[in-house]
N, C-alpha and C positions, 0 to 999 in steps of 0.2 A: 484360519484366516490369514495365512501368512504365504500361500502360494496361489498361482494363478489357476489352479485347477478348481477352486471354490469361487462361486459367484457372490458377489457382495450385494445384498438387498438390504436397504436402510430398515426395513421392518423386521429383519430376523438378527440383527447384530446383537449380541450378548456379551462377548469377551472383548477385552481391550485389544488394539492392534499391537503387534510386536514393536519393540524398540527400534529394530532395523527399518520396519516400515515407516514410522513416525520420522526417524532421522532422514530417510530418504525423501520423504516428502517435504520436510522442512528444508533440506539442502536444495531439493528441485525448485521449490518456490523462490528461495533466496537467489538462486542463480538465475532464474528466468527473469525475474524482476530487475537484477542487477544490470541486465543487457540493456535497459532503458537508460542507464546512467553512466555506462563507460565513457561515452564520448565527452561529457562535460567538463571533465579537467582537462582535456586535450585539445580543446577547441583552437586555442592559439596554434598548436602544432598542425592540426588539420587545415587551417586556414592559410598557414605559411606555406605548406607543401602543395596545396592545390590552388594557391594563388586567389584566395577568398578574401573579401573585406570582412570587417567585423560584424556588420549587420547581416551579411549573407551567411556567415558561419554561425551566427545565432539561430538561424532557421533550422539547423540540424537537431538539437534537443526539443524545439517546439514541434517539429513535425513527429518526432519520436513519440511525444506525449500525445498528440493528435490521434496516431495510429494506435496507442494503448487504450485511449478512450473508444475508439471505433470498435475495436476488438471487444471490448468489455459489453458494449451494447449489442453488436451483431453476431458474436461468435459464442459468447458464453451461454446463451440459451441452449445451443446444441447439446450440451452435457445432458440435458433431460431427454434428448431423442435418440442419442447415441452413446455407445460405451465410453465412459470417461477415460478408462485406460487408454483406448485407441487414440482418442482426442489429444491427451497429454503427449502420448509418444510421438504422433504426427506433428504436433506443434514443436515438439523439441527438435525433430529432424529439419522442419522448415525454418525455424529459428537459427538453428546451426548453420543452415545454407545462407541466410541473409547476413549472419555475422561475417562469414566467410566472403560472401559477395562485397559486403560494406569495406572488408579489410583491403580488397584490391580495387577500389573505386578510383578512376582517373580523373574524376571532375565532380562538379556540384550535382549535376542531375542524377548521377547514379548513386552518390551517398544519400541524396534526399529521398530518392525512391526506395533504398534499401533500409534507411532509418524508419520510413513509414511502416515497412513490412516488419522491421524488428519490433517496433511498438505493437502492432497487430499480434504477432506470434508469440510475444513475451506474456501475452495473456494466459499462457500456460500456467502461470502462477495462480491465477484466478479459478483454474479448473482443478488445482491440486487441493486448495482450501475446502472447497464443499466435499472432495474425494475422501479428505480427512474426517469430516464430520459423519459421512456415511460409514466409514470403517470403525467408528468408536460407537459404543452404547450411548444411550441419551444422558445418562447421569456422568459421562465422562466428555461430554461435547465440549465445554468450556476449557478444560485442561488440554485436549486434543488440538482444539483449534488454536489456543493460545501458544502451544508448543510449536506448531507450523507457523504461525504468524511471527514468533520469534525470529525463526530461520528467514523468513521474508523480510522483515524489517532490518536485521543485520545485513542482508544481501544488499539493500539499500544504502545502508550506512557505510559499509565497507568498499562498496563498488568505486566510489570516487577515489578513496585512498589507494586501493590496489591498482586501478588504472593509472593514476598519477605516478606511482612508483615505478611500474613496470615501463610506461611509455618513457620516463626520464633516460632509462638505459637501453631500452630496445626498440622504441618506436612505438606510435599509436596503433599501427596496422597489427603489430603483434599482440596486442591487448585483445582485439577482437578475434583473432585467430585463435588464441588460448581460450577464449570464452566459448568458441564454437565448439572445440573440443571437449571442453569440460560440458556443455549441454548435451552433446552425443553420448558421452558416458552416462551421465545421469538418466537421460531417456531409455537407454538400454537397460540400466539397473531398475528403473521403474517398471519397464515392460516384463522383467523377470520376476519381480516380487509382488506386484499388485495383482489382485484377483480381478477377472472381468466385473464391470459393474451393471446390475440390473437396470433396465430402463422402463419407464412407465408411460412416457408420453408417445403418442403415435401420429400426432398432428403434422402437418407439411411445415415447411420452414416459415412461410408467410404467416400462417396460424400461429406458429410458435412466437414469432415477433409480437403478433397481435396480443397475445396472451399476456405480455408484459403489462399492457394497460389494465386488463382485468385484474391481474394479481394486484396491481397498485390500487385499483378501485375496492376491491374485496376485503383486503386485510390492513386495517388500520395500524396494526402492530408493525407492519413493514413500513408504512408511511412515517409513523413516529421515529421508528429506528433510523431510517435513512435521512430524515430531515434533522433530527437532533444530532447525527454524527457530522452532516453536512455543515452544521454551524460550528462544531468543534474543529472541522477541517479549515473553516474560514480563519478561525483564530491561529491554528497552526501554521498555516500558509502565510498569513498576514505577517507573523513574526519572522519566519525563515526567508521570505522574499526580501525583507528590509534590513535583515540583520547585518549583510556586509556593508550596507549604507550606514546603519547605526555606528558600527565598529570604525568605519573609516572616517566619518565626519565628527564623531565624538571624541575618538581617541587616536586617530591616525593610524590605525592597524589595517593590515591587508587581509586578502583572502585566506592566506595560510592559518590566521587565527579564526576565521569564520569556519574554516574546515574543521579546525579542532574544537569549536563549539558543537559541529556536527556529531563528533564522536560522544558527546555527552548524551546524545540521544540513545545511545547504546543501552544506557541504564534503563530507559523506558522500554526498549526492545526486549531486554532480557527480562522485564518484570511482567511482559505480556502472558507468559506461561502461568505465573502465580495468579495474575488476574482472572484467567479462565478458571483455575481450581477455585477461587473465592466465588466466581459466579456458579460454579456447580454446587457449592455448599450453602450459599446464602441467596441464590437467584440472581440472574443477569441484570434484572431491573435496578437492583440496588446498587450493583457496581457500576453500572451507567451514570447514575446520579452522583455517586461518589467520585467517579472520573471527572464529571463537570465541576464538582466543587474544588476538586485538587487543582484544575486548570485556572478557574476563577482567583483562587488564593495565590497561584503562582504569578498570575498577571498582576495581581494587587501588590504582590511583594516587590515585583519589578518597577513599579510605579515609584518605589523609594529610591530609586537610582539617582535622578536629579538632586535629591537633598543631601547626598552624601559627598563630602569633601574628598575623600580618598579615591583615587582612580582603582586601586586594587580592590577596594570595597565595593565600588560600583560593579566592577567585573565579576567579583565574586557572587554578588547578588544576581547579576544576569545568568551566571552559571547555575546557580540554584533553581531559579526561576525556569530556566531551560529544561533541567532535568524534571522539575515538578510539572510543568504543563504537558511535556512530551509523555510522561507516565500517565497522566490523566486521559489524554488523547487515546493512547494505545489500550489502555483498561477498559475504556468505553468501547472502542473498536471491537475487541475481541468479544465483549458482552453483548454488543448490538447484533455481531454476528451469530452469536449463540442464539438470540431471540429469533433472528431472521430465519435460521435454518431448521427451527423447530416448528415454523408455520405450516410447511407443506413439504414432508421428505421427497415426494416425487418431482417436486418443482424447485430444487435447491439451486440449480445452475441459473434458472431464471430470476429467482429471488436475489441472487449474487449479483447478476447482472443490472437489476433495477437498483439495488443498495449502492453499488459501486459507482453507477452513473450519476446518482444524485450527489453522492459524496465527491465526486470529481468536479461537480458544478461548484460545490462549496470550495474546493481546493483552489480552483482556478480563479473564483471570486476575491479569495483571500489574497492571492497572489497580485492581482491588481489593487486591491484595496491598501495592502501593506505599503506598496512603493508609493501609491498616490497620497495616502495619508501622511507617510512621513515627509514627503516632499512639500505638503501643504500645512501640515500642523506639526510636524516634529515628533520626536520620540513618544511623548505622553499620549499621542493621537492613536499610535499604533497599539500602546497598552490598553488603551480605552476600548478599541474594537475588540481586543481579545476577551476582555471581561465582559462586554455586552453580548458577544457571541456566545460565550459559556453560560450566561444568565439565560439567554434565549433557549439554549440546549436544555439547561436543567429544568426550565419551566415547562418545556414540551414533554420531558420524562415525567414530570409530576402531574401534569394534565393526563398523561397517557394511562400512568399507573392508578389514577383516581377513577378513570373511566372503566379500566379493567375490574377494578374491585367493586364497582357498582353492577356490572354486568353479570 
């Protein structure tokens, strides 16, 4: 199962994929998703060079995220109809082309259009994750998915840092050009080492999209996993969307410190692989509940911040809480994906599409809630929504497990 001469069939996989394949998949997922975030730290540079206002420049990351959401909903289902290897490589070529086009953008319209397409084609990352599940035997699903998700999450975390450093010395256009070259190299490598993937769906594209609703209706485990993870995403996004405001208004700290807090998330990302192994040994349902409990406790600990007199102690508690809740979210995410991919192996791409679309709704809702709650109710209101969202997620998992045990 290490060359393109063997066809990958999810029903026939018995041996673990090679380390080279897993590394390439993790690197591909991380590099693809990083493309969404490269422009965020350099928005001031882009706006200054293109003569754009602050509000207009802010549309660039927004449009990119919209493109990513559209790609998840409308393109991911194609993985059940067509060879995933072909889709991954095709998206890598298109993503590289859009990054290069964005790097030579002369004005607003061009960069907004390419940003939308960058978001759409960056869903290559979400084609890679179910591919990794297919290439591994069932008893190693959690470990394999966790390893690839580690690459994806590190790509998110490091993208802003790498972009900012390179742009500082060479300009923002070079960032996109280097990213395009990297994606092309990775796409070529994946084409060479991945096997073709068997497909089982023969329905037309409209019917493929219609089947998303049927999968949602037919599989309660999909609904429970998606909704439970969506509430964890609410807590996650509420915190991160308000963090820079919290640090500025409470401590007079700037975006550089907020970025440093982002690096703390690397701890959670690096733990994703171990969460997957834990799910393989003890069952993913248990790990999802453990993740929710860790998140709830982390937000509860951060509620202590206003009671502490020392600023250094307050920041230390914030840092500990950040590591904790990020670990909880990532552990639950890997475990929920393990649950979802076991529902119907022939429909993994569509299941992935439904799962991440619902999670994205939670993420977007959390962004709005975080900033609005901080503006209206202050720091503790953000912590409260994190705790509440975690309790709801935990309750959903407990109800789901009870129903599963009774059936």
